[in-house]
N, C-alpha and C positions, 0 to 999 in steps of 0.2 A: 304464761297462759293468758289469753284475752277472753273475757266474757262479752258476748255479743247479744244485745237485747234487740230483737227484731221481729218483723212480720213480713209476709209476702207482698210487699209493695215495691214500687220502683226505688224509693229512697232506701228501703231496707236491703234490697238486692245489690245496690251499689257496694255496700260494705262487705256482704258475704262473698261477692265476686272478687273484690279486692283482696280479701283474706286468702281466698283460694289461689289467686294469681301469684301472690308473693310468698305463699307457703308458711304463713305464721299460724301457730297452733291456737285454736279458739274453741270455746264451748258455747253452744247456742242456748240462749235463754228466751224462748218464745214469749212475746207479748201480744196477746190476742186483742187487736184493736176493735174487732167486731163485738167483743165482750167488755169493752172499755177498761181493759187491764192497764192501759197506759196511764190511767188516773189513780192507780194504787199509790199509796203514800210511799211505799218502799221504792217504787220506780221513780217517783218525783225527786227523790234524793240524788238519783243518777242523772235524770233528764228533767231539769227544772221547767222545761216547756211542755212536758208530758207528751213528747213525740218520740217515735222510733225513727231511726236506729240510735242506739247509744252503746258505748263500750266502756269496760273497765279493764285496764291493763295492769295485771297484778305484778308484773315485773317492775314497772315504773311507778305504780300507784296512781296513774293518770286516769281520770274519768272524763269522758267526752260525749256530748250530744252534737247534733247537726252533721248530716252526712258529708257535706263538703269538708268540714273541719276534720272529720274522721279520716277521709281519704288522704288529706294532706299529712296528717299525723302518721298514718300507716306507710305512706310513701317515704317519709323521712326516716321512720324507724327501720324500714326494710332496705332503704337505699334503692328502691325500684320504682319504675313507672312515673318518674318525675325528673325531667332533665335538670342538670345542674348548670348548664350554660344559658345562653340567651333564649333558648327554646323553652325555658321554664315559663316565660311570660306568655308565650303562645298557648301553652297548656293552661295557664292560669286564666287567661281571658275566656277560653271556652268552658272552663269549669264555672266561671262566674256567669257566663251566658246560660248555662244550665240552671244554676242555682237561682238566678234572678229573673230569668225569662222563660225558658222552655219548660222547666218543672212546674212553676206556679200556673202558667197559662194552660198547659196540658192537663194539670190537675183540675182546673175549672172546666175544661172540655169534657173530662170524664164525668163530672157531675151533671152538666147540662146537655150533653149529647148521649151519654150512656145510661146513667142512673135516673135522671129526672128530666127527660127531654120535653115533657109537657109543661114544665114550670114556666118557662119564659122563652118565647120566640126570639126576643132581642138578645138574651144571653147566649142562646144556641148559635145565633148568627155571629155574634161578637167573638166568641171563643172558637167557633168553627173556622172563621176567617183568619184569626190569629194563629191557629194551629197550622193552617195551610201556609201562611207567611213564614212561620218558623221552620217548617219542613223545607221550604224553598231556600232559606238561608243555609241550612245544613247541606242540602243537596249541592248547592253551588260550591260550598267549601270543600266537599268531598269529591268534586269533579277533578281536582288537581292533586289530591292527596289520598294516600291509602287509608290513613287514619286522620282524625279531625285536626290534629296539630302536627302531623307528619308521622311520627312514630307512635305506636300504641302506648297509651298513657292513662292517667286517672281521668282525663277529660272524656275519653271514650267510655270508660267505666261509669262515669256519671251520666252521660247522655243515653247510653244504650238501653238501660232498663225502662226509660220513659218511652223510647221508640218501640219497645217490645209490646206496648199496649196500643199499637196502631189501630187495631180493630175498635177499641173503645173510642178512639178519636175520629172514627169514620174515615180513616186514611187508607188508600190503596197504594201500597208500597211500589207497585209496578209503575206508578206515575213518577216515582223518584228513583231512577235507576242507580244513581250513585249511593243513595242511602240504602237501597236494597242490597247492593253488593257489599257495603260495609256491614250492614246488619247481619247478613248471613255469614260473613267471614267471622265476625265476633261470636255469633251463635254457635259456631263449630268448635270453638275453643273449649277443651275439657274443663278448665277451671271455671269458665262461664256456665257451662252446663251443670257443674256441681253447685256453684254458688246460687244459681237460679232456684234450686230445689230447697233452699233454706228459708224457713224452717219446715216446709211441707214437701216431702219427698215426691208426692204425686203430681206436683206442678210440672207442666211441660212448656218448653219455649214455643211460642207461636211462630210458625213458619209460613212463608209466603207461598 
């Protein structure tokens, strides 16, 4: 059994979707980041950076923070959604693209375009333009591939929850037909639908 410490954020949903996709048993441990529960001393022992998601695998005794590391761990544990041939590196580069680029930049867009648009015109322009650039990179990649690295993988699972907040990013998905096709295809997966609702069952996937 795996304990999943999470909240309804793109990073949190990566892991709940992955667990649903690979069929590993898990127990949800909600960490309400709106109530600063991520700063509790007990959670600090599991996640030294005070961030969700985190897992504890009681079968192996392994405790992990950082969503990208958790996806890699679960892929190896389950033997699913990560190629073992040269395609592994295609998946890896797009996972790193999400972790180092798309996630951090879209997170800033959420802050300056959705939550605090009046704070800084410069920041809104900077992160708005970078969001558009990153969507262009994704759309170009998906023009020739059904999924981001060819077959459905942890790279798609990492990217998709961030795109699911396209409205917060002031993005019209109809302007990116390849992303829209990919996004709706993944949104229709039963495991994604279940994972999206963790830990809040009332959450609904935004549709175009």
